[in-house]
N, C-alpha and C positions, 0 to 999 in steps of 0.2 A: 258463903260470903254474901251479903247483903246488894242487893239488886240495883240498890243509886252507884253502889263502888262499881259492880259490873259495866253499867250503863255507862257511868261516867268515864272508865278505861276504853272501852269502845268508842267513846267521841274525841277521847287524846289521840286514840290511834287514828281515829279519820281525820280530824286536823294535821295530823302528823303526814298522812298520806298525801293530803292537799297541797303540803307545803311542799315536800319531796316533787311531786309531778307537776308544782309550778317552778320550781325550780330548773328542773329538766328542761320544761319549756321555754325557760325566759335564758337557759345558758345551756344547753347543753348542745354539742355533746360534752359529756361530763363526769367525771369520774365520781366513784361513791364520795372517795376521801373528800372531794371540794365539795359534793352534796352535804357531809357532815359540816365541813365548815361552817357553811354558808345559815343552814340550818340550825346550827349547837343540837343537833341530834346526835344520838351515842351509832360506831360503825354498826353495833348489833341491830338496831332499832332503820338505820339507813337500808342495811344489807337485807333484812327480813321485808322493809316496806315493797325496795327495788323488787325482791323476788317475786311479790305480789303480783306489780306492775308488770312485769314481762310476764308472769303466768296469764294474766288477764291479758295481753296482747297490747295492751296501751305504751310499753317502750318495747326497745331491744337493747342487747349488748352489739356495740359499734367497732370498728378495728382500734386495737389499743394505741393511749397516746402516748405522747414523748415523755420519755423517763428519766430522773434526774437522778439515779443510781439503783441499782437495781432492776426488779421485774418491771415494764411498762404498764400503767395500770389500764384497766378493760372502762370504755367511756359507754356511757349511757344516754339514749336519744330518744326522740319521741316517735312512734310507728304511726306514718303519716295515712296508712291502711286500718288504723285500730277502730276505726267510725268514719261512715259516711252520714250528711244530713242535707237535707232542702231547705232553702230559704224560701219564703212567698213575701212578695209585699201587692195587696189587694186594694187595688184603687179604682175608682169609677170607670175606668176606659181602658186598663190594661192590668194583667197579674205581670210580674218581674218575678222570675225563679233562677235561682240560681244553686246548682251543686255544690258541696265544699268537701273538703275532708278535718282531718282532726282540728287544725292549725288555721283553720277557714281559708285554705287556699283556694279559690274556685276553679273549678275542674268543667263545668258547662254552666252557661246560662242563655236563657230565650226569656223573650216578652211575648205575651201571648193579649192581642186587643179582644176585649170583652164588651159586653152588652148587658144590661138589664142587672145590674150588681144591686139595684133596690130588692130585688127579688131574691129573698136568704136562699133558697133552695137552688136556683141559680147560680148565685155566687158560689153554693157548696160543689157544685158539681164543675164547675171551671177550675176552682181550685184544686180537686180530684184531680181534674185532666191535666192540668200544668206538673201536678208531681208527676204522675205517669210519662210526659213526654218529657221531662228533663231528664229523669232515668234513664227513659229510652235512647236519647239523644247521648248521654254520659256513657254509654255501653255497660255500665256497671249492673250487674245482679241484681236485683231488688231487693232482695234477702241482704244484702250488706249496709242498705238502708237504716240507721237507726234510730230516727227521727225528723220530726216536720216543724220548722218554725215559720209564725205568719205573723206579719206587721200589718197594722190597718190604722189607718188615722180614728181618734175619737178617744173615749174614757174606756179602758178595757181594765177588766177584772181578770190579771194574770193567776191567780189564784184560785179562781172557780173558771175559767176559761170563758169568760164572759164577756161580750162585747156590749156596754151597760149601754154606751149612745154613739151614735157616729154620724154627725149633723151632716157628712158629704153621702156618707148610704141610705141616709135616713133610718138607719137601726136603731135598736131599744130594746136591751135584755136579750139578746142572741145569744145561745151556749155554741158558738163556732167551734170551739175546741172539741167537743162533741160531736157535732155532726160532722167535721170531716173527719176526724179520726174511725169514725163508723164508715164512714165511705171508703176510706183508702187501707185500715187496717195497720196503722203505722202510729205510734205515738206522737203526738202533736199538742205542740205549746203556740200559744198566741199572746201577744202584748202589743200595746202602742208602737206604729212605726219607728219612733223619734227614741221610746226607750230603747227599742233593738240596737238602734244606731248605736246608741252609747253604751250598750254592752259591748259590743263589736270595737269601739274605739278602747275600752277598759281592758279586753282580753287579747286583741291582737292589734291597736293601733295607735294612734299619738297619746291614749291614755294609760295606755300601760305604766303602772310605777308610780301613778297620780291619786295620790289619795280623793284630792277636792276639785274638780270638773264638771263644765258642762258643756251638753250638746245644743246648738243653737241651728234650727233647721229653717231656711227660707224657700219657698216655692209657692206651690198650689194652695198653704198655709204658712202657719209658724209655727215651731215647736220647741220643747223643751224637754232633754235628758238628762236629769240628777243622779251628780256621784258625789256623797258625802261622804266621809271617814271610810272610804272604800266600798262604801254600798249603794246599791242604788234605792232612790227614792222615789215612791209612786203615790205617795200620798195611803189617804186610808181605806178607798176600796179603788185605787186605781186611778183616781183623777189629778193627779198631783203631775205639774209641768204645762198646764194650758197658758201655756205666755203669750199667746196670739188673741187670747182674749182680756188680757188685761185692758182696761178703758185708759187711754192716752186722752181722750177728750168726749166729756157725755154728751157733746153736740156735735159730732163728729160724722164721718160719712157712715151708713148704715152698714153692718156687719152681717154674714152671714148666718151668725149667731141668731138673729133678732135684737142684739143689741143695738147702741150708736157709738163708735170712735173707738174701736177693740184695736191694738197695734196691726191685727191681722188685715182692717182696713184699710192701712195706709201704704201696707210693706208688701202682701203676699199678690203672686200672679194677677189676679182677678182686679184688684185694687190698683196695678199699675196699668191695664190692661183699659180698665174705665176711666183714669185719668187722660189716658191717652186718648182715648175715642173723644174723651172731652174737648180737648186742643183740636180735634180732626174736626168737630163741629163749631169751633170757633172760628175755623179758618188757619191755624195756627202751623197745620203741617203738609199744607198743598195738597197734591191728588190721594193722598192714603184714604183707601178705603176703610171708613170706621168700622162697618162690620166684619172684614176678613183682618183686621187686625190681631195680630197673637204678642205674647208675652217675647218670644222668639224676635219679632220683627219689631218691636219696642227696642231690644238691646241692639239689636242690630244696627238701625237708625241711628240710636245714640252713639253708637261706637264711629259712625261715620260721619258725625259730627253735630248734627241735629241739636241745638238748643234747648227747644222746646223741651225735647225726651230726655236730655242729659239732667236740666232741672227737675224733672219729675222722679228721675232715680236717684239724684241727690236728697231731695224732699225726702223720698221712702226712706234713705240711707241713714239722714240726720233722726228720722222717726225711730229709726231703728236701734240707733247708739244711745239714745233717751232710754229706749227699752232695756240694752244690756247695760247701760249705767246703773238702773234699778236693781238688777242682777249682780253686779259687781258690789253694791253695796249692802246687799242682802245675804248673800253668801260668802264674799272673799274668797272668790276661786282661785286656784294658782293659774288655771288652763281654761279658755272656753274655745271650744271647737266649733266653728259656722260650716254646715253640709247643705245639701240640697242642693235643687235645679236653680236654686235663685244665684249660690254663687257665680255662675256662670259669666254675670253681671261686673265681675270683676272690680276692678276700683270705683267706677261710677256709682257703684252704690257704697263699698265699703270704706271706700276713701272719704266721705263724710261721714260713714258710721264711725271711725275711729275718730275723729275731730270731735263727734258728738260726746263720745264715750269720755273720752280727756275733759270734756268742759262738764259735765253732769257727774261725774263719781266723784264721790266723798272724798276729799281731800287728798291723800296718797293711796288709796285703796287700791287704785289703776294701774299701779307700777308693781302692785303684786299678781296681776294677772296677767299671762300671755294670752292675746287672741290670736289664732290661727283659722283661716283661711282655708278649706281644705279643697282639693281638685275634686269634681264630679263626675261620675261615673252612672250610668244609669243603672249600674249591677249593683251599686251601693246598699238600695234599700233590702236588697234580697241578700247580700251579705250580710247585713245588721240582721234579718229575720233566722239566719243560719245560726248565728252567734247566738242566738236566744238560747236554742239546742244547746250548743258547744259548751256556752258558760257551766252547764250542771254538771261538767264533766271537771272544770278547774276551780270552783269554787268551795269557799270552807263549808264545810257543815255548822258553821254558825252564824252564816250568812244565808243558809236554807229556807227557803218560804213555800216550794212547792216538791211535790217528789221527783228525785233524780230518774233522766231518761235511761232505760235499761240498754247497755253496752255491750251486752251479751253477745259473741258471735257465734255463726250458726258452725253446726257441726261439719270437720271436713272427713 
């Protein structure tokens, strides 16, 4: 038989396997008959694929379902113990870690304060230490952990495991994936932190079943994760999604990237603090200490009714809304998910944002888009990073761009 046909059959089988596994993930516990109805696959194909998935430990046969006559069907469900992964978010002052099961359910989390992350060797040591700590605290045997995902801000070449540029850490062309993997002896994947959140939303969150959606994060910076036609878009070498560095006004405030007037220079936490400190120096905030002011204080004082700070947040919200209107005009997404630490500002920021989106989006395009502001928890970044590994289990092979993480279970 020609090698082409052999390869083609293997691809079709892999696609069918992915289809069956994702149906069980979404609709399980579920019978083989129902899987066949939803997938369009023959009973023989479904039986063969599910037998393989059971042998691999990814699914198991659960109690029989209700019968409509005859023998009750055996139901199939995901095996929560099939794989455990660790997710890490690397920031300049802390590492957030989470250990999850195959459905991204968080089983253990921790936050490690760190310093000196601009030094690559120190960052690698701290990341490796965070992996060991979260595994130890979970009481899970180390050999049960099948992969580690790492998210960090910047331009990340996920295929090569390379941090091309991180303005926050000051890194260029750092092979972080290889360095950490050599340190811990567990397969590692890295990606931009906002991309990892988008993966988590696609496979386990609000983006499930949505082919075209965006994830916008607001906090230390402003980021964008892009899903188009059900696939993640990263750009040619991982630089796609630098939403925070779209220029809103070339004569605007200075941005950390070296340009002026970037969206991030109006909306991110440092921009809000800078505007609040300027208000203090102008005598508009009473006895507030400008040097000690934090974004948390800005938000809290605004909630308590300070009109100057409420206007600062409103102006930031309007600028963010203009940027999101541009995204609506370019992508026409079904869903935009707003996430990140900045969501804690609530309607003080997002009320004006929604008004600006309605004002600046082209014609009726905004009517096609649902905008959801997610509740935020500090473990969300690490949850996203864990999903970077978990998505290798579920995605179709026609979308594969990096080798899948091995999920072979240890011998018992």
